[in-house]
Structure formats: C-alpha cells, structure tokens
N, C-alpha and C positions, 0 to 999 in steps of 0.2 A: 622656799621653805624645806624643815626639815623632813624627810619621805623615806619609808622602808617598802620597797618592791619585791615581792616574791617572782622569781626568774625561770621558778619550775629546776628539778636537776637539785634539790635541798639546798636552795642558795637564796639568801634572801642580802637585798642589796641597798645600802644606803645609800643617801643621799642630802646634800645641804642645799641644791640649788633648784629644788623642785619649781615651778612656777607655783605664786601667789593667786588665790583666787579672782578672776579677772571681771565678778560677776556681782552685782547683791543677789540678795536673797530671794526668789521669787514669792509667788501668793503662797501663803501656810508654811512659810519654809524658814529657817533659821540659820546662820552662821552659826558652827561651834570653833574656839582654840580648844582643843584637845589638851588635857592636864594627864592623862590614863588613860592605858589601854591594855587589856589583859590578853598573855598569851595563853590560849584556852588549846587544849587537847586537841580539839577540832583542827584549828590551826595547823597544829603539830600533824597531824594526818594528812592534811592537803600540802603541807611542803612535802612531804615524806614521799606524795604522790597516792596514799593508801582512799583515799573520796577524793572528787573533784567535781566543782561545782560552775568553774568557769576555767578558763586557759589562761596562763601566766603571759605576759607578767598583768599583774596589780596588787592593788594595798589590799592587804590582811588587815584585819581587827574589827572584829564584832562588837566585843566589850571594850566600851566606850564612855570615860565621864569627862566635864569640860566646863568652859564657861559659855554663855551668850554672848557673842560678839556683836550682832544685829541682827535684824527681826527683817519679813517681808510685811507684803499687807496682808491684814486678816488676821495676824497674831495676835492673840490677846491673853493667854497665857502664861508666858513667858517675856523678858526682858534684857537689853544687854544687862550684863553683870550676873544673871544671874548664875548659880552653878545646877550644873543636872546632869544625870544619868540618861541612856540612851539604849531605846529598847530595837535592837538591829532589826526585827523582821517590820517588814513595810507592806501594809496592804493597802489596796485601795479605798477603804474607809465605806465604801457604799453597798457593797456586795452581800449578801445576806451572811457571807462566813465570817466578813469584817464585823459586822453587825453584831454577830453573835461572841465577837471574840477572837475566832479562829483565824487570826490574819495568817498564820503560818500558813494556810491552805489557800490563799486569793487566789483566784488565776490569772492576776495583772501584778501581782507582788515578787519584792525582792528583797533581799537581805545584804543590808551592809555588812560590807568586810567578807562575803561569800560569793555572789553574786557581782555586785557592784563595789568601788572602790571604798575601802574603812579605816579604820581610823588610827593606823599607824604610819599618822602626819600628822602636821600641826592643825591644820584647818580642815572642816569638814563642813559639807552643808545635809541638815538633817530637817524632815517634815516636822513642823512645830508637832503634831500628837505622836511623836516618837520620844519627845525630849518629857522628862520627867523632877522638877525640882527636887533637890536633897538638902536637908539641913547643913548647917556651917559644921556641926558636929560629925558628921561623917566625911572622912577623907575622901580624896577623889580617887585614889588607889582603891579603897572600899567601895567605894560605889560604882567601877569602872566593873567589877568582878561580880555587881548585885545584878541578879536575874531572877526569874519566877519559875525558872523551867522546874525544878524539883521541888517547889511549894505546890505547882500544877499537877507533876506527877503524882504526889501524897495527895491529894486534896481529891483526885478524880475516883480513887477505889475508897477512898474517906478511911479513918482511922477511929474505932470508937475509943474510948477514953478507956485507960488500960490493958490496950491490947499489946503484944510482943510486938518487934518491930528485929528483922534481921538485915543489916546492912552490909550487901558483899562489895566489898573495897574500898579501901580508905584516899581514896583520891577527892582533890575537888568537892564533887558531886554527892560522893556516901559521905564526908565530913559535914558537909551540909543537910544532907537528908538525919544525920542523926540527930543534928539540932532541930531541924523541924518537925521533925516525928514528936520528938521529945516536946516543943511547944502546942502542938496539935492534940497531944493527950495520950501516947504514946505511953505503955506501964514500961516495961522490961525492954532495953535498946540493946542489941547485941552488934561488935562491929568485927571484920572478920579482914583478915589480910595478911601481906608477908614483910612490911616491912615497917620496923617495931616504932622510929619515930613516928610514925602515920599513926599506927595504933597508940602510940602515948598520946599525943594530939587527940584523938577522936576519944581519948578516957577523958580527957580535962573539957574536951568538949560538950562529954553528956553522957558517952555510951556507958552503961552500965556493966557490960561483960567483952572485953577485946581478946579476941581468937587467931593465933596465928592459924590458916588456912594449911600450911604447907607442913604443919604437922601432924603424925596419926591420933584418929581420935575425934576429928572435927565433928563430924553426926553424931557421937556420942554426945560430945560434949556440950551440943546444940539442943538435943533433945532432952537433955540433963537438966539444962537452963529453963527449959519451956515446960516443964513437967509430965515430960515423955510424948507429947503430942507434937512438937512445932511448933514454928512461930505463926503466930496469926497473918505476918505480911513479912513478903521477903521483897524488899528493895535490891535488886543488881544493877550495881554501877560499874563493877566491874567489864562486863561487856563481852564476856569471853564464853567457849563452849560448856567450859569446866563452871563455870558459876550458872551458865544456866541451868545446866545438868541438877546442878546442886540445889539452887531454888525451887524446881520442882520437887523432886526428893525430899526436901527438908518441909515444906511448907506445910502446916495443918492441912490435914483433909475438908476442904471448901473452903481454903484461906484462898489470898489475894497474892499473887507475884506482879511486881512492876518491873519491864525493862528499860533500864535509861542509859546505862550504856552501850554505845553504838558499836555494833561488831565489826564491820568495815566490810566484812563477807558472810557468804550464807555461811550458816553451821550446817552440817553435813547430814547429820543427822538429831532428831526431836522429837521426844517418846513422847508423841501425841496420846497414846494410850492412858499415860500416866497424868496428863490432863484431865483425861474425861474421867478416867475412874477414881480420881482424886477429888471430882467435882471443882475443878479449879478456875478460878477466874485470873488471866493475865492481860496486862495493861500492857500500852505500848505510851510511851512516854514525849510523844512532841505534843505537848498541852498547850492551852488555850492561854493566851499571853494578858492573863489576869495576876493581879494582887501586887502588884507594885508598892501601893501606900503600904499593907500589910507586911511587906520585906522593909520599908525603912523606917516603919515604926517599929522593928523587931532590932533592927541595927542599933536606932540612937538609944532604945533605953537597955540596950545592952544584954538583950536574950538570944539574940544572934549575931555570933561573932566571925565576920570574916576576915579582919585584920591578921589574927594568926595563923591563917590559911596561906598568906602571901609569904613566902619564905624568900624571893628574890626580886629584886628591882634595879633594871636596867635602863640609860637610855636609849633613844633609839640607834646611837652610833654603835651601842654592842648586839645589834639584832640578829645577828649570825650567833655570838656567844649564848645569846637566850635562846635562842632553839632550840640549840644545841646543850644547853644545860636541863631544860625540860623535856628535852627529847631522852639523855642519856641520865636523868634523874640525879646529877652530880651534886654533891651537898646535900643531900637529903631534901631536892627539890621537890616542892609540893604544886605551888601555884608563882607562877613570875608575871610582874606589872611593868609596862614600860612607864616611867614618868617623865612627861615633858615639862 
C-alpha cells in the first residue's frame, strides 16, 4: 500500500510497497480505507524537530477521514461502506478522565499520528469509539480537518451573546475561531494578522474587522473598535511571545484570554502582574473531545466553512513538496490535505 514515513531531519519518505494489513480488526475496532489526511501545523513542527512525541521513523497524520472497510466484534455504530471522520485522541474509555470526555489526559491513552502510526497511508485500524459518521454532503477533505479543539477552547470560557472577540492569527485555527465565535453569539469579531490573503478570507468567513498586525496603531485601532475598553475575549491562535503580550494588554479588565497556539518553547517573560491587576481569566486550549455532532451539523448546514480554508491538495507521492509548501507558506498556503 501507499505510505509516507517521517524519517527525521525534515524528510518524508514515500513508498508504494508498504505491507497491507495482515489481520482482521480486533474487538471494538474498525479498518479504515483512508480517503484524506490533513497536514497540520503540528505535523510541520514535528517534521522540523520543534516538538517530538515519538522518535522517527513513523507515519504521521492525525487529521483523517475515510470509509469503513471491515469491522471487528462488538462494533455496532458503523458498518462497512460508512463515511467517517476520526478523533485521533484515543483513551481507555473506562477511567474517570475518559468518562467525563477528557480522553486527552487518559493515563493509558495515545494519539494516532503522534504517538502511534497515523493516516498518511491507505489503511488504518481505529477504535470504533473514535470514528464519527459524516453525511455525503461533507467532502472527505473537509471531514479530515474537522476537529472540536477550537469549539472546546471557546466553549470553556463561554461567549455571552454580543461580546466582542479578538482573534490573533489567521491560520486555520484562527479562521475556524472567527466562524465558531460568530455561531456561539459573539458580537463584533476582529481578526489580526500579517498576510493580506488570509485576512481577506477571514473577512469572507465572518470577521467584522481585519487588521494588519505589522502596521503601527494596532492597539489604538482595536480599542477604537471596542469602545475604548478592549475586547471581551482574546483568542490567541498565533502562539508567539508577541501575541501573548498583545492578548494580555488589549483584553478588557476582567476579560478572558484563550491560549490556543502552541509556542514550542517557553516564553521567557510573562507579565503575571498584568493578569493579576486586570483580574483576567486565562485558559489553556487542550479541551475535552466533545462537540463532533455540532461541528458536523454546522458544516452540513453551511454555517461553518472549512472548504475555503483548504488551499492545497496533494497525493501522498508529493508529501515532501506538500510539507515544504506549508512550511514556507508558498502560494498563499493555509491548509493542505493529502487526497488518497
């Protein structure tokens, strides 16, 4: 079968002679024929060596959609031929953390494509509880990049209807946050970034105001758009020392800051006093794996647009080119998907 292996040293190796699955699905397990796999910024960071969950070589790919080929014993929710998306975070399903939906913290858990082989290959075994059926109205490319992380990160602090939301960073996470913030009831939504094509897309996807963060007067412009007080919530999708400082500086006193973007290294100086004296609430964003049905419903109804965030599609044979395109943001790359 076709497969892409991360070899370390910024290298992805394609092969078309990887062994096919040599066993049937186990109890509570399904075999997927992978149809699409997203290339996430986390994958890029892994390939670059900035973060590491497992030593190479292994198969990346935690954003996966496909079709059920075969099911094991005690599988009842899906059947062969069903179109599904996949939750890459696998828990034991029995511990207190799993039972409350916090499978990301299960002591016996793992993540497909990060700590075990993932979806940059034609076939993949997945626990039944980690596949979610999708309607035919949603493409495999869209369902591959469908995830609940942004929804969970915004639902945890909560957005009161009419509250203002500032999104820092117009990458895929930020562009989804603009839309979900609007769905959850945000009033004015402001998006900042440095790439004009991404800001233009953000405007199309629902941002009221887009601002170039590299230009002078950013703080003044945001304060002006929020009545001089600052936004009620800041969603930091950029994950940089500068964006963290901006979030803490601009959010309204007693406001909420959501840290979504992963930094990859410690921030050398964080102004804790600013959090204390402004009485802020700061949230991490590795939220519970809940909300799949909401996300699927919003995409099917047209409220949430993932299609336009996908700017590039590649076959597995062009994995190295895909990685370099996303890494270097060639051709206005925002999100790339492998189509099998």
